[in-house]
VOPAGU-2260 file (C-alpha; in pm, 1 decimal, decimal comma):
REM VOPAGU-2260
SITE   aa  ch    i         X         Y         Z
SITE  MET   A    0      35,4      28,1      32,5
SITE  LYS   A    1     256,2     249,4     120,1
SITE  PHE   A    2     432,6     192,5    -225,1
SITE  PHE   A    3     161,7     233,8    -453,2
SITE  GLU   A    4      15,9     524,5    -263,4
SITE  SER   A    5     399,9     681,6    -255,6
SITE  SER   A    6     531,2     664,9    -585,7
SITE  THR   A    7     195,7     766,2    -729,2
SITE  ARG   A    8     162,8    1079,0    -494,4
SITE  ASN   A    9     497,1    1133,9    -602,9
SITE  LEU   A   10     460,5    1074,7    -985,0
SITE  LEU   A   11     136,3    1271,1   -1012,1
SITE  ALA   A   12     299,7    1596,3    -856,8
SITE  GLN   A   13     613,2    1571,8   -1038,0
SITE  GLU   A   14     364,1    1515,7   -1364,9
SITE  ALA   A   15     128,8    1862,3   -1260,8
SITE  ALA   A   16     468,9    2046,8   -1229,6
SITE  VAL   A   17     568,6    1961,4   -1593,5
SITE  GLY   A   18     253,6    1964,2   -1705,0
SITE  VAL   A   19     212,7    1680,7   -1847,5
SITE  ARG   A   20    -156,5    1646,5   -1957,9
SITE  HIS   A   21    -241,5    1291,8   -1969,2
SITE  HIS   A   22    -162,1    1006,0   -1684,9
SITE  VAL   A   23    -186,9     655,5   -1818,2
SITE  ALA   A   24    -143,5     386,0   -1551,2
SITE  LEU   A   25    -144,7       3,0   -1560,0
SITE  SER   A   26    -363,6    -181,8   -1316,2
SITE  VAL   A   27    -555,6    -540,5   -1303,5
SITE  VAL   A   28    -878,0    -689,1   -1405,5
SITE  GLY   A   29   -1091,3    -782,6   -1170,7
SITE  THR   A   30    -926,0    -537,1    -923,1
SITE  GLU   A   31   -1268,4    -399,6    -798,8
SITE  ARG   A   32   -1389,6    -746,1    -756,5
SITE  LEU   A   33   -1086,0    -870,3    -518,8
SITE  SER   A   34   -1035,0    -572,3    -269,1
SITE  GLU   A   35    -988,1    -826,1      40,3
SITE  SER   A   36    -642,4    -894,9    -116,8
SITE  GLY   A   37    -375,4    -629,7      15,2
SITE  TYR   A   38    -250,4    -605,0    -383,7
SITE  PHE   A   39    -584,2    -514,8    -493,2
SITE  GLN   A   40    -673,7    -321,5    -237,4
SITE  ALA   A   41    -275,4    -116,9    -311,6
SITE  LYS   A   42    -428,8    -100,2    -618,8
SITE  ILE   A   43    -778,8      33,1    -576,4
SITE  ALA   A   44    -575,3     351,5    -365,1
SITE  GLN   A   45    -359,5     371,7    -635,5
SITE  GLU   A   46    -631,8     428,5    -856,2
SITE  LYS   A   47    -860,9     635,2    -646,0
SITE  LEU   A   48    -561,8     888,6    -622,1
SITE  ILE   A   49    -510,5     885,6    -974,4
SITE  LYS   A   50    -903,0     989,8   -1027,2
SITE  GLU   A   51    -886,8    1217,8    -759,8
SITE  SER   A   52    -572,9    1421,7    -940,2
SITE  SER   A   53    -633,5    1730,6   -1163,6
SITE  ILE   A   54    -473,2    1504,0   -1458,3
SITE  LEU   A   55    -651,3    1350,1   -1806,3
SITE  TYR   A   56    -596,5     999,5   -1747,0
SITE  SER   A   57    -626,5     645,8   -1864,8
SITE  ILE   A   58    -646,7     340,6   -1697,0
SITE  VAL   A   59    -582,5      14,9   -1840,4
SITE  HIS   A   60    -699,6    -270,2   -1669,4
SITE  THR   A   61    -503,0    -578,0   -1807,3
SITE  THR   A   62    -491,3    -934,8   -1704,4
SITE  GLN   A   63    -217,5   -1097,1   -1529,0
SITE  PHE   A   64     134,8   -1167,8   -1664,4
SITE  PHE   A   65     277,8   -1492,9   -1796,3
SITE  GLU   A   66     622,7   -1399,0   -1517,1
SITE  PHE   A   67     376,8   -1518,6   -1232,3
SITE  LEU   A   68     248,3   -1838,8   -1370,0
SITE  LYS   A   69     588,5   -2013,0   -1183,3
SITE  GLN   A   70     497,2   -1838,0    -872,6
SITE  LEU   A   71      91,7   -1966,4    -897,8
SITE  ALA   A   72     185,7   -2313,0    -974,7
SITE  ASP   A   73     437,5   -2268,4    -656,6
SITE  ILE   A   74     201,6   -2201,7    -387,3
SITE  SER   A   75    -106,7   -2393,1    -601,7
SITE  PHE   A   76     171,9   -2713,3    -492,7
SITE  ASP   A   77     146,0   -2807,7    -179,8
SITE  GLY   A   78     373,2   -3125,6    -182,6
SITE  GLN   A   79     171,7   -3375,6    -330,8
SITE  LYS   A   80    -122,6   -3227,3    -536,2
SITE  VAL   A   81    -177,9   -2920,8    -761,8
SITE  ARG   A   82    -469,4   -2758,9    -703,3
SITE  LEU   A   83    -624,1   -2503,5    -935,0
SITE  LEU   A   84    -873,1   -2267,4    -969,6
SITE  ASP   A   85   -1190,5   -2395,5   -1255,6
SITE  ALA   A   86   -1170,3   -2043,2   -1486,5
SITE  LEU   A   87   -1027,8   -2027,7   -1841,2
SITE  SER   A   88    -703,5   -1814,8   -1843,1
SITE  LYS   A   89    -625,9   -1628,4   -2168,5
SITE  ALA   A   90    -367,4   -1403,3   -2343,1
SITE  SER   A   91    -224,0   -1265,0   -2600,2
SITE  CYS   A   92     108,6   -1112,6   -2692,3
SITE  VAL   A   93     166,8    -762,5   -2878,1
């Protein structure tokens, strides 16, 4: 939380000081539906700061990235079984 709030406040202040006209931020699809997660609470706080600033903004909600696949696999394995959510995952490369 501290990281997202501090870095967003600092960035928005510097953007205002130098006349940036449009702020673009990356967020995660479904952030508002996963508010029990500390990470997503921080992303919600970040989005709120951006929305409350005087700078025009775009918040791009994207799906999680492939670099998290190993971490997800590691936390899904209990030593004997792999436990995964019953959900589809779609990824695209640009």
